[in-house]
C-alpha positions, 0 to 999 in steps of 0.5 A: 519504491515508486520506481518499482511500482512504475515498472510493475504497473507497466506490465500489470493492468492499472486496476490491479496495481491500484487495489494492491497499493490501496491494500498496502496503504490500508494495512499500514494505516491499521499498523499505525492505528494499533501502534497509536493505541498501544502507545496511547 
């Protein structure tokens, strides 16, 4: 996964990559929180 990101980031401006990774992280966090609530 990280190797893929590095390859992509060499072609895309770093700001966009940072935005994409941040969105992915928040989405995963959101899912984790929802799962936590449904199990809790």
